[in-house]
N, C-alpha and C positions, 0 to 999 in steps of 0.2 A: 504493500499500499504506500502511496506517495504522501509525504508530509504536507499537512494543510498549509504550512508556511510557504509552499511553492506554488500555490494555486492563484496568486494574484499576478501582478506585472513582472515579466522578465524584460530587462533592458539590455540591448546589445546593438552593435553596429560593427561593420568592417571600417576601421578598427580603433579601439582606444589604444593610444600609443604610449601613454605614460601613466604612472600612478596618480599624478595630480589630475589628469583628465577624468579618470574613474571617480576619484573622490569629489571632484567638482560636480559631476553629473549627479551623484548621490546626494550631495549637499543641497543642490537646487531642488531635487524632488522633495527633500525634507522641508526646505523653506516654503515650498508651494503646498505642503500638507498632503502630498501624494504618497501613499504607501508603495514602496519599492521592495518587492519580495526578493528579487534576484538581480544581480548585475553580472555580465559575462565579459571576460577578457579574452579577446580573439587571438588569432595566430600571430606569429612573429613578434611576440613580446620577449622572445628568447634570444640567446646569443647565436646559436646555430641549431638547426634541426638535429635532434638526437642528444643535445645537451640537457634538455628537459629542465630548464631553470630560467628565471627572470634575468633579463639584461639589467645589471645593477645601475647602469648609467641612467636608465629611464624608470626603473622600479627599485629605488634605493632601500626601501623598508617595507617589504610585503607584509610582514606581521603587523606593523602599525596600521597599514592600509586595511587589512582584514579586521583588526580589532575595532577601528572606527566604523567600518561598514556594519559589523555585527551589532555594535552599539546603536545603530540606526534601524536595526531589524532587517537588514539586507544580507542575504547569503551570497557567496561569491563562487563563480564557476570560471575555470581556466581551460583554454584550449590545449590539448596535447595531440601531437601528431606521431605516428609510428615510424616516420621516415628518419633516417640517420645520415646526415651529411658526412662525406668521407673526411672532411676537416673537423668534425665534431671531436670533442675531447673524449668521447666514449667509443668512437668507432673502432679503434684498434683492438680494444679488449673484446667488444662484441664480435668482431670479425674472427679473432683468434679463438674464441670460445665456441664458434659455430652457432651464434644466436641471431644471425641475420638470414633473411631469405636470399638464396643464391640463384645464379643462372647456370643452366646446364652447359651452355656454350656461348661464344661471342662475348660482348662487353659485360663486365661485372657491374651492372647497374640495373636497377629496377624502377627508379624514379628520378626525374630531373625537374626541379622547380626551385629557383634561388639556391641551387647547389646540386652537386652530383651525389645521389643518395642510394643507399640500400634501405630495406625495411626490416624492423625487428620482427622476429618470427615467434608470434605468441602461441603457435601450436606447440612450441617447446616450453615445458614448465619452467625451465631455468631462465628463459627469456622473460616470462611473466614475472618471475620473482625479481629479476634485475630491473625491469621497467618500474615495477611498484616501488622498489627501494629508492630509486632516483626521484620519482614523483612524490613519495612520502617526504623525503628529506627537503626537497626544493619547493614543494607546494603545500602538501597536506599539513606538515608540521607548522607552517606559517598561519594556518587557519583557512586555507582554501577548502570549501565545503564539498564541491562536486567537480566533475571533469566533463569537458566537451571532447569526446574522443573522435576527432575528425579524420578524414581520409581513411576510414576503416574498411574500405573494400577488400584489400588495400588498393590505393590508386597506383596505376602503372603508367609509365611513359609510353609503352608499347604493349598492347594486349596480346602478347605471345605466350599463351598460357602453358604450352607444353615445354617452355624454356625455364620456368621458375620452379625452384625446388624448396619445399618446406621440410621441416623436421618430420612432419606427419605424412609427407608424401608429395606428389607433384601438384602443381596448382590446379590442374584439371580434376584432381581427386578431392582436394581439401579446401580450395580457396573460399568457398561459401561459408564455411564454419568460422573463418577468421574474425569477422566482427563480433560474433557471439563470444569467442574466447578473449578478445580484446576487452569487451565490457566485463566479462567474468573476472579478469585480472584485477579490476578496480572494485567491483562489487563485493568480492570475497573479503576485501580489507576494510571497506567503508560502509557497506550495506546502503549505499546512497545511489540515487538516480544518476545515470550518465546520458548525456546528449550524444546521439550518434546518427549518421545518415543512412545506415544499412543494417540489416540484421539477418537472422536465419532462424529456422524452427527452434524454439526454445529460448530465444533471446529475451522474451518477456520475463523469464525466471530470474534474470539478472538486472531487473529494473532498467531496461533499455528504453530511453525516450527517443523514438525515431522521428527525424524530421526529413522533409522531402528534398533537401539539397539546394543547389544554387539555381533557382528557378527564375524565369523571366518575370518582370513586372508588367503583367498584362491581365486583362479580364479572362482571357482564355486559360491562362495559367491558374487563376483563382478557381475556376471551375474544375480544372484538373486536380487541384489539391483537395477539394471537397471529395471528389471521387476516390482519390488515393487514400484519404483518411478513412473512408467507409470500407474500402477493400482491406486496409490494414486491420481494422477491427474485426472483420469477418475472418481474417487469417489468424486471429487469436492474439494480436499484439495491440493492447488498448492504449498504451502511452504514445501519443503522436502529436506533432506540432508542425507548423510552417513558419517561414519568414514572413511576417506581416508586411504586406506591400510587395512581396516578391523580393528576390535578391538583386537582380541585375537592373538597375535604374539608370537610364541615360541622363535624366535631368530631374533632380528632386524638387525643383521649383515649378515644374510643369503642372498647371491646374488639373489636367487629366490624371496625372500620376497621383496628385493629392486626393482626388475623388476615389481612385482605386485604393489608396491606402486606407481611407475611411471605410470603404465597404469591406475591405479585408479585415480590418480591426473589428468591425461589427460582427463578422463571421467568426473570428478567432475567440471572441468572448464565449462562444458556445463550442469550444474545443477543449481538449484536456489541458493544454498549456497555452497561455497567452504570452507570446514572445515577440518583441520588437527586434528585427534584425534586417540587415540589407547593406549592400554596397551602393551608397547613394552618390551617383554621378552628378556632375562630370568630374573626371580625374584630373583636376588642376591644382590640387593642394600639394605643395612640394614636400618631399620626405624630410625628416629631421636630420638625416645624416647622408653624407656622400659615400659612405662605406658600402660595400656590397654584402655585408652581413651585419647582424645585430638588430636590436629592437627599433632602431631609427631608420632602417634602410628601405622599408616598404611603403607603398602608398597608403592613403586612407580615404574614406568616403566622407561626404558631408554629414552634419549632425543628423541624428535619427531619434531624438527624444520627443516626447509628446508635444513639447512647446516649439519644435523645430519647423512647423508647417503652417504657422499663422494662428491668429486668435480663434477663428471659426473652427478650424480643425482641432485645436487644443480643447476647446469647450466640448466638442462632440466626443473626442476620445476620453476626456475626463469623465463625462457622464456615462459613457459605455464602461469605463473601468469601474465606476461606482456600481453599475449593474453587475459586473463580474464579481465584485467583492461581496455583493449581497447574495451571490449564489454559492459562496465558498462552502457552506455546510452541505448544500445539496451535492456539489461536486465531490466533496470528501466522501459522501455516502456512495457515489458512483464508483469512486476509486476503490472503496472497500469491496463493493460488489464485483468489480473487475478482478480484484485480487483473489476473491473466494470462488467465483464461478467462471471467470474469463469473459463475461459479458462486456462488450465494448462500450465506451462512452458515446462515440459517434455511431449511430445505428441507422441502417437503411430502413426505409419505411416498412418493408416487408418483415424485418426482424421484429418489430413491435406489433405489426398487424398482418400476420401471415395468412389470415383468412380473407383479406380484402384484395381482390384481384387487381384493383387499380394501384395498390401500393407496390406491386411487383413491376410496374411499368415506370415508376417515378425515378428520375436520376438527378433532379435539381432541388431537392429538399430532403431533410433527414430529421431524425429524432436525436436530441441530446439527452441521453438517458431515456426514461419512460415518460417524462413530464413535459418536455419542451419540443415543440415542432418548429424547425428553423428553416427559413426560405431565403438563402443568400441572394443578393443582387449581383448578377453576373454580366451586366452590360453597362457601359458608360452612358450616363444621362438617364437611366431608367428610374422612374419615380413611382411605379406601381408594378405589381406582378400577380399572376394567378397562383393560388395556393390551394392544394387539395387537402381537405380536412376529413380524416376517417371518422367513423361513428363515434358519437360521444359529444360532450360539450367542451368548447374551447374558448379561452379568453385571450384576446389580442393584447400584447403587453403595451402597445403604444397608447391605446385609449380605453382599455379594460372592457371593450365591447365583447359580448358573448355571442357565440355562433354555434349552431347545431351542426354536427358533422354529417358525413355522407354527401358532401357537396364540394364544389370548387368555388372559391370566392376570389374577388379581385381586391387585393390588399394594397393600401397606400404604402409607399416606401420612400418617405422623405430622406434627405441626405443624412439625417441624424439617427436613422433607425431602420434596420432591415425588418421584414415581417417575422415575428416570433409569436407563437400561440402556446399558451399554457393549458395543458390538459386538466380538466376539472374532474374531480372524483366525488 
C-alpha cells in the first residue's frame, strides 16, 4: 500500500540543477500555502553516470536540504540511472568484478549519452548489492526518501539484443525481467515506492510506480495515456502516472499548450499519482558549466511549477489540487484495495459495469475506483462533451446536479473542470 503522504502534489521538471533551486521551489509552495507532498530531483545532478552521487559543486549539503524539505512536509525523490560511464570512479571495479552487462562481440559499449557507458547488471545479486551500497551511502543516508529508477529497460544505443550478455543469460532471454529486478534492489532495502518507466510481470510486488515515459505534449498523447493507464490496471499493475502536460514541449508559453496542461492536470487529479513533470522548451537556457561532465553540464527546461503558467492557470490548478487533496482518504482506500485484491484505481467502464453492453464499447471515459466517473477533455477548445452514465444515480461535481443513469448526457466542460460524476449509493 502507498503512503497517504504521497497522494497529493509531486513537483518535478527537467531539471532542477542545484540544491538552492529545489529549496527555492519548496519554499515558495510553503509561502503560497500549497501542500507539496513530493519534490523530484532529475538526472545529471551527479558527477558522472555510475558514480551515483550528487555533484558537490551544485549540491553542497544534501542532508541539510532533505532536513529542510522534511520539515516542510515534503518527501524527496532522486533520479538514479543504471548506466556507468567508462570514466566513472566505479567503472574499473564493476568491470573487473563482472557486474556490468557485456557485449558478445564488437564494441564494448551498451549505451552512449553524455558518455561512453556500460550498464550495471542487476540480474547479478552482487551487482544489486553494490548498487544499493552506493545509493545508500550517497543518497539514502542523507534523507532521500525514494528513487526514480530511470532508463530501466535498460536503454541501449543499438537494439542488438543477441549481442548483450547478462549474468542470467542473453538479452533475448532475460531483458524483460531487468526493470523488475532493478526496482526489487531498492524495495528490499527501503520498502518504498520507486518511479520507473517500464516493468514486467510481478513488478507490482515491489511497489513499482510506472509512468509512460517521454511523451509528446499533444491532445492525442493525452488520450493515449488514458488508454495506457487503463491497460496497465487490467494487466495487474495499479500504480501508474504520467507527465502532466506531456514531456516534450516546444514552447511552454504557447496558449494551446497551457490549455493542454490544464486538461491534463484535471485528468491527473483522478489518477493514482498527481505528478508535474516535463521538458519545457524552448532550449535556450545556457548550462551552468562549460565542462562536458558534472551537474552543471546539461540543459534545463523552463519552470514547471503551478505558478509558472499565469494567474488563470494557477488558480485553476490550485482549485484542482484542493479537489485532489479532498479525495486523499478515498484514494488511500483504493490503494488498500489494490494492495489486497489487485483491483486497479483506473478502471475501464466494463470493469465496474460488466453487464452493461454499452460500457464495453467506451474508450474515452473511465471509473476512478467505484465512485467517480471521469470524462477527460481530449480536444483543444472543447467546452462540452457527451458522457454515458450507467444505471444508477449520478451527481455532477461542477454543479451537484443529479442525473439518472442509463443515458448519454451532454456535459458542460469549462476550462476549469472536466466532467466528473459521483456515483450515488
